[in-house]
C-alpha atoms as one frame of an Amber mdcrd trajectory, in Angstrom:
protein
-142.795  36.775  12.158-142.034  33.937  15.115-144.985  35.017  17.887-142.166
  35.868  20.322-141.138  38.555  18.648-144.647  39.782  18.039-145.456  40.207
  21.336-143.086  43.126  21.930-143.408  44.396  18.478-147.121  45.127  19.263
-145.990  46.456  22.236-143.310  48.978  20.566-146.370  50.210  18.383-148.897
  50.737  21.249-146.348  53.088  22.869-145.795  54.133  20.241-149.630  55.310
  19.424-150.385  56.441  23.130-147.418  58.170  24.434-145.510  57.908  27.718
-146.781  60.407  29.581-151.290  60.898  30.533-152.624  62.461  28.041-153.853
  66.032  30.238-151.728  68.674  29.368-150.067  68.850  33.665-147.049  69.529
  34.873-147.199  65.653  36.398-147.554  64.879  32.807-145.233  66.551  31.482
-142.451  65.641  34.549-143.289  61.936  33.600-142.756  62.237  29.928-138.942
  64.109  30.401-138.151  61.080  32.888-139.989  58.388  30.846-137.987  60.162
  27.662-134.172  60.003  29.877-135.196  56.413  30.484-135.745  55.839  27.024
-132.397  57.451  26.103-129.885  56.145  28.783-128.250  52.938  28.574-129.883
  51.213  32.049-133.125  52.507  32.061-134.134  50.655  35.091-131.000  52.151
  36.996-132.218  56.124  37.145-133.437  57.588  40.188-135.240  61.089  39.879
-136.050  64.248  41.410-139.107  63.405  43.699-140.095  67.420  42.648-138.355
  68.580  40.123-139.259  72.192  38.932-142.537  72.279  36.663-142.753  76.120
  34.401-145.771  76.252  32.395-144.313  78.392  29.286-147.000  77.998  27.039
-150.134  77.500  26.171-151.834  75.798  22.960-149.769  73.890  21.821-149.144
  73.324  25.898-145.621  73.569  26.745-143.770  72.932  29.640-140.048  73.279
  31.124-138.765  71.096  33.657-135.651  70.853  35.683-134.960  68.159  37.753
-131.744  65.827  38.608-130.996  61.689  37.562-128.486  59.986  38.424-127.697
  56.048  39.509-129.850  54.506  42.379-126.690  54.032  44.570-127.169  56.386
  47.468-124.437  58.215  46.295-125.902  61.274  47.175-125.519  63.775  45.133
-121.930  62.689  43.707-122.293  61.469  39.382-126.053  63.035  39.358-126.367
  65.112  36.307-128.736  68.449  36.293-131.426  68.274  33.317-133.847  71.147
  31.402-136.459  69.318  29.615-138.676  71.473  27.464-141.840  68.653  26.490
-144.698  69.998  24.321-148.464  68.400  24.942-150.273  69.168  21.266-153.649
  68.127  21.505-153.191  64.999  23.716-149.531  63.412  22.489-146.062  64.702
  24.243-142.979  65.274  22.562-139.862  65.786  24.530-138.231  68.883  22.368
-135.309  69.850  23.631-133.214  68.053  26.237-129.843  69.863  27.681-127.591
  68.001  30.604-124.977  69.326  33.069-122.913  66.526  35.089-122.271  67.688
  38.720
């Protein structure tokens, strides 16, 4: 494998091992994990604008489960047009974050 391909492969492996959000089971880290997941599945991740303060609810403990409700859309500044409301369920089990459900509803 050429060195130019080795570096991205190493970065992907490091991301997979560390997870995207912080390890602590907090509302802020749950929201960040959901945003990272949405950016990962969208076609143009650099162009996504998220709510400044999504609604985050703790729904279970050990493993820690959070429901995150917010909206995302293009960074064009077009107001609410083209935004998508989402509900994301993020679980923190012993420091590892996982998105287990994601539902979206376009406005």
